[in-house]
C-alpha positions as CSV (number, residue, x, y, z in Angstrom):
1,X,122.6,119.7,154.1
2,X,121.1,116.9,156.1
3,X,118.3,114.9,154.4
4,X,115.6,112.5,155.5
5,X,115.5,108.9,154.3
6,X,113.3,105.9,154.6
7,X,115.0,102.6,155.5
8,X,112.9,99.8,154.1
9,X,113.1,96.3,155.5
10,X,110.9,93.2,155.9
11,X,110.4,90.8,158.8
12,X,109.0,87.3,159.0
13,X,106.3,88.3,161.5
14,X,104.7,91.2,163.4
15,X,106.4,90.4,166.7
16,X,109.9,90.7,165.3
17,X,109.0,93.9,163.4
18,X,107.4,95.5,166.5
19,X,110.4,94.7,168.6
20,X,112.9,96.1,166.2
21,X,110.8,99.2,165.4
22,X,110.2,100.0,169.1
23,X,113.9,99.6,169.7
24,X,114.9,102.0,166.9
25,X,112.5,104.7,168.2
26,X,113.6,104.2,171.8
27,X,117.2,104.6,170.8
28,X,116.2,107.7,168.8
29,X,117.8,106.2,165.7
30,X,114.3,106.8,164.1
31,X,111.6,109.4,164.6
32,X,109.0,106.9,163.5
33,X,108.5,103.4,162.0
34,X,105.5,102.2,160.1
35,X,104.8,98.5,160.2
36,X,102.6,97.0,157.5
37,X,101.5,93.4,158.1
38,X,100.6,90.7,155.6
39,X,102.7,91.3,152.5
40,X,103.2,88.4,150.2
41,X,106.8,88.1,148.8
42,X,108.0,86.0,145.9
43,X,111.8,85.8,145.8
44,X,114.7,83.8,144.4
45,X,116.6,82.0,147.2
46,X,119.2,79.2,146.8
47,X,118.1,78.3,143.3
48,X,114.4,78.2,143.9
49,X,111.5,80.7,143.8
50,X,110.1,81.0,147.3
51,X,106.9,82.6,148.6
52,X,106.4,83.9,152.1
53,X,104.1,86.2,154.0
54,X,106.2,89.0,155.5
55,X,105.8,92.3,157.4
56,X,107.1,95.6,155.9
57,X,108.8,98.1,158.2
58,X,109.5,101.6,157.0
59,X,111.9,103.6,159.2
60,X,111.9,107.4,159.0
61,X,115.3,108.9,159.9
62,X,118.1,111.2,158.9
63,X,120.5,110.2,156.2
64,X,123.4,110.5,158.7
65,X,121.8,107.8,160.8
66,X,121.1,105.4,158.0
67,X,124.2,103.3,158.6
68,X,123.5,103.0,162.4
69,X,119.9,102.0,161.6
70,X,121.1,99.4,159.1
71,X,123.6,98.0,161.6
72,X,120.9,97.8,164.3
73,X,118.3,96.2,162.0
74,X,120.9,93.6,160.8
75,X,122.0,92.9,164.4
76,X,118.4,92.2,165.6
77,X,117.1,90.6,162.4
78,X,116.3,86.8,162.2
79,X,117.2,86.5,158.5
80,X,120.8,85.9,157.3
81,X,120.2,88.2,154.4
82,X,117.6,90.8,155.3
83,X,116.4,93.4,152.9
84,X,117.7,96.8,154.1
85,X,117.2,99.5,151.6
86,X,117.9,103.2,152.2
87,X,115.7,105.4,150.1
88,X,116.5,109.2,149.9
89,X,113.4,111.4,150.0
90,X,113.0,114.0,147.4
91,X,110.7,116.3,149.3
92,X,109.4,116.4,153.0
93,X,107.0,118.8,154.5
94,X,109.1,121.4,156.5
95,X,107.3,121.0,159.8
96,X,107.5,117.2,159.6
97,X,111.2,117.4,158.7
98,X,111.9,119.7,161.7
99,X,110.1,117.1,164.0
100,X,112.1,114.2,162.5
101,X,115.4,116.1,163.0
102,X,114.4,117.2,166.6
103,X,113.6,113.7,167.6
104,X,116.9,112.3,166.3
105,X,119.1,115.3,167.1
106,X,122.7,114.8,168.1
107,X,122.8,111.1,167.3
108,X,124.6,111.3,164.0
109,X,127.7,112.5,165.8
110,X,127.8,109.8,168.5
């Protein structure tokens, strides 16, 4: 049975996140994206601990579209190694799930 997932990613700025998020919804790869600005990230990179302000994007889609979403995010992303994490959802309200599937219907087979 088809499931819903979140695809979590981060961007260096709001403009890049909005461009990617709008594209994913326009292509119907996602029913919705949430963009959360001003996250502070500490991370290990090339032997040092870095700190950066980033923007979180949560993509709401079907599990069968997760790979297409990952590929599109990676293609549009300015980072060489973007965080792209697929998180399965344990429980989703039935009416919300129907809406999510209706919006993205037919795309998993394309």
